[in-house]
C-alpha positions in Angstrom: 169.3 88.1 187.3 170.0 85.7 184.4 168.0 85.8 181.2 166.1 82.6 181.9 165.0 84.0 185.3 163.6 87.2 183.9 159.9 87.7 184.3 157.8 86.8 181.2 156.2 89.9 179.6 152.4 89.8 179.8 150.7 89.5 176.4 147.3 91.1 175.7 145.3 88.1 176.9 147.3 88.0 180.2 146.5 91.7 180.7 142.8 91.2 180.0 142.7 88.2 182.3 144.5 90.1 185.1 142.1 93.0 184.8 139.1 90.8 184.9 140.3 88.9 188.0 141.0 92.2 189.8 137.4 93.3 189.0 135.9 90.1 190.2 137.9 90.2 193.5 136.9 93.9 194.0 133.3 93.0 193.5 133.5 90.1 196.0 135.3 92.4 198.5 132.8 95.3 198.2 129.4 93.8 197.3 127.5 91.2 199.4 125.4 89.3 198.6 126.8 88.9 195.1 125.7 86.7 192.1 127.0 86.0 188.6 124.7 85.7 185.6 125.4 82.5 183.6 123.7 82.6 180.2 125.5 79.5 179.1 127.1 81.4 176.1 130.8 81.9 175.3 131.2 85.1 177.3 129.6 83.9 180.5 131.6 80.6 180.3 134.8 82.7 180.1 133.5 84.7 183.1 132.9 81.6 185.1 136.4 80.4 184.2 137.9 83.7 185.3 136.0 83.5 188.6 137.4 80.0 189.2 140.9 81.3 188.6 140.3 84.3 190.9 139.1 82.3 193.8 141.4 79.2 193.9 139.2 77.0 191.7 135.8 77.6 193.2 133.2 80.3 192.4 132.3 81.7 195.9 128.9 83.2 194.8 125.9 81.7 193.0 125.7 81.3 189.3 122.3 82.7 188.2 120.4 81.4 185.2 117.3 83.4 184.5 115.5 80.9 182.3 113.0 81.7 179.6 112.4 78.0 178.9 113.3 78.6 175.2 117.0 77.9 175.1 118.4 75.3 172.8 118.5 71.7 174.2 122.3 71.7 173.8 122.4 74.7 176.2 120.4 73.0 178.9 122.5 69.9 178.6 125.7 72.1 178.9 124.3 73.8 182.0 123.5 70.6 183.8 126.8 69.0 182.9 129.1 71.9 183.8 127.2 73.1 186.9 128.3 69.8 188.4 131.8 69.6 186.9 132.6 73.2 188.0 130.8 72.7 191.4 128.7 75.8 190.9 126.0 77.0 193.3 123.4 77.1 190.5 120.3 79.2 191.0 117.7 78.8 188.3 114.6 81.0 188.1 111.9 81.0 185.4 110.9 84.2 183.6 107.3 85.5 183.5 105.2 84.8 180.4 105.4 87.2 177.5 101.8 88.3 178.1 103.0 90.1 181.2 105.6 92.1 179.3 105.2 95.7 177.9 103.2 95.2 174.6 104.6 98.4 173.1 107.9 96.6 172.6 108.6 95.0 169.2 108.1 91.2 169.2 111.7 90.0 169.7 112.5 92.7 172.2 109.3 91.9 174.1 110.4 88.2 174.2 113.9 89.2 175.4 112.4 91.5 178.1 111.1 88.5 179.9 114.7 88.1 181.2 114.6 91.7 182.5 111.6 90.9 184.6 112.9 87.5 185.7 116.2 89.0 186.8 114.5 91.9 188.7 112.5 89.3 190.6 115.6 87.3 191.4 117.5 90.3 192.6 114.7 91.3 194.9 114.3 87.7 196.2 118.0 87.3 197.0 118.6 91.0 198.0 121.7 91.1 195.8 123.9 94.2 196.2 125.9 93.2 193.1 125.2 91.2 190.0 128.1 90.2 187.7 127.3 90.2 183.9 129.3 89.2 180.9 128.7 92.2 178.6 131.3 93.7 176.3 131.6 97.2 174.9 132.2 96.0 171.3 129.1 93.8 171.2 126.4 96.5 170.9 126.5 100.3 170.9 124.4 100.8 174.0 126.7 98.6 176.0 129.6 100.9 175.2 128.0 103.4 177.5 128.4 101.1 180.6 130.9 101.4 183.4 132.7 98.5 185.0 130.8 99.0 188.2 127.4 100.4 187.0 124.8 101.4 189.5 121.1 100.5 189.0 118.6 102.6 190.8 115.5 101.5 192.6 113.3 99.6 190.2 116.5 98.4 188.5 116.7 101.4 186.3 119.9 102.4 184.5 120.5 106.2 184.3 122.9 106.3 181.3 123.5 110.0 181.8 124.5 109.7 185.5 127.4 107.1 185.6 130.2 107.5 188.1 133.7 108.2 186.8 136.2 105.3 186.9 139.9 106.4 187.1 142.9 104.3 187.9 140.8 101.2 188.4 138.9 102.8 191.3 135.3 101.6 191.3 132.5 103.4 193.2 129.9 101.3 195.0 127.2 103.8 196.0 124.3 102.2 197.9 120.9 103.5 198.4 117.7 101.6 199.3 116.6 99.5 196.4 119.7 99.9 194.2 122.3 97.4 193.2 125.6 97.4 191.2 126.1 95.6 187.8 129.7 94.5 187.5 131.2 94.0 184.1 134.5 92.2 184.2 134.6 91.6 180.4 133.8 95.1 179.3 137.2 95.7 177.6 137.3 92.3 175.8 136.5 91.9 172.1 134.8 88.9 170.5 138.1 87.7 169.1 139.7 88.0 172.5 137.0 85.8 174.0 137.7 83.1 171.3 141.5 83.4 171.7 141.2 82.9 175.4 138.8 80.0 175.0 141.4 78.4 172.7 144.3 79.1 175.1 142.5 77.9 178.2 140.6 75.1 176.5 137.3 76.3 177.9 134.2 74.2 177.1 131.5 75.9 175.0 128.2 74.8 173.5 128.9 73.2 170.1 126.3 75.3 168.3 129.1 77.9 167.9 130.8 75.6 165.4 129.7 75.3 161.8 127.3 72.6 160.6 126.2 72.5 157.0 127.6 76.0 156.4 126.0 77.7 159.3 126.8 78.5 162.9 125.7 80.7 165.8 127.9 83.6 166.8 125.6 84.6 169.6 123.3 82.3 171.5 119.9 83.2 173.0 116.4 81.9 172.8 115.5 79.6 169.9 112.7 81.8 168.6 114.8 85.0 168.4 118.3 83.7 167.5 119.4 82.6 164.1 122.6 81.1 162.7 124.8 83.0 160.3 126.6 81.6 157.2 129.9 80.3 158.2 132.3 77.3 157.5 134.2 77.9 160.8 134.1 74.4 162.4 137.0 74.7 164.8 138.4 77.3 167.2 141.2 78.1 164.7 138.6 78.6 162.0 136.5 81.0 164.2 139.5 83.1 165.1 140.6 83.3 161.4 137.0 84.2 160.4 136.8 87.0 162.9 140.0 88.5 161.7 138.4 89.2 158.3 134.7 89.3 159.0 132.7 92.6 158.9 129.4 90.9 159.9 128.1 92.0 163.3 128.3 89.5 166.1 124.6 90.0 166.8 123.6 89.7 163.1 121.6 86.6 164.1 119.7 88.3 166.9 116.2 89.2 165.8 116.0 92.0 168.4 118.8 93.9 166.8 116.9 94.2 163.6 113.8 95.8 165.2 113.3 99.5 166.1 116.5 101.5 166.7 115.7 102.3 170.3 114.4 98.9 171.4 117.7 97.7 172.9 118.4 100.9 174.8 114.9 100.8 176.2 115.6 97.3 177.5 119.0 98.3 178.9 117.6 101.3 180.7 114.9 99.0 182.2 117.4 96.6 183.5 118.1 94.1 180.7 121.1 91.8 181.0 
């Protein structure tokens, strides 16, 4: 074999991409019906992109938007534009009002918990056996406890102390009445990996991520519980450079993360995204 015919070595993004595509194909093979959560943020856009790569350009399962009605206008415009451009089977369901949510939760966590209830209703309506979600271990400490294929019991409960082992990319898919599996193809990615991949692949994202007047959003959610952070990063190159030196938490602009210490874990155990 001549040197110019030698296979190209995979870099770190190639390896992450290959792992995620394998996970998506395994989920599609093992879990039907299957849906993918689309929150309209950077991570879920990367996830949609990977699914299109995994399945010859078309996502073969519905993209699920559990809508609080409180997203930024730019996010709704993005959803409507790219659902058409990417030929997605978009399923939108509204969340229940905050008055129906556990009043013992702190205010921001209670508002966020509307998505937990909305997702639970959608799973029951569509009888999903698998739901793909774009969480990452580095994003929040509780998410570091997740598995790639993470079972949710009846009532959508997550038993953090009873997670199946995952060796050699072998993923268990236990099934009992009323349970489903959360699938996490981005679990091993870091925030900087997401942005480097967005840059490499030229993946569209909502422009709220880019600095305007010295502030930008690092994490996008509802308008009333998400705040921008100080930043001059106005391009993809700027964001990547900023992340290489920043010690600020990615979720510093999320009001929920500044409330009681156990609020996020309570939400995750109850079925939060």
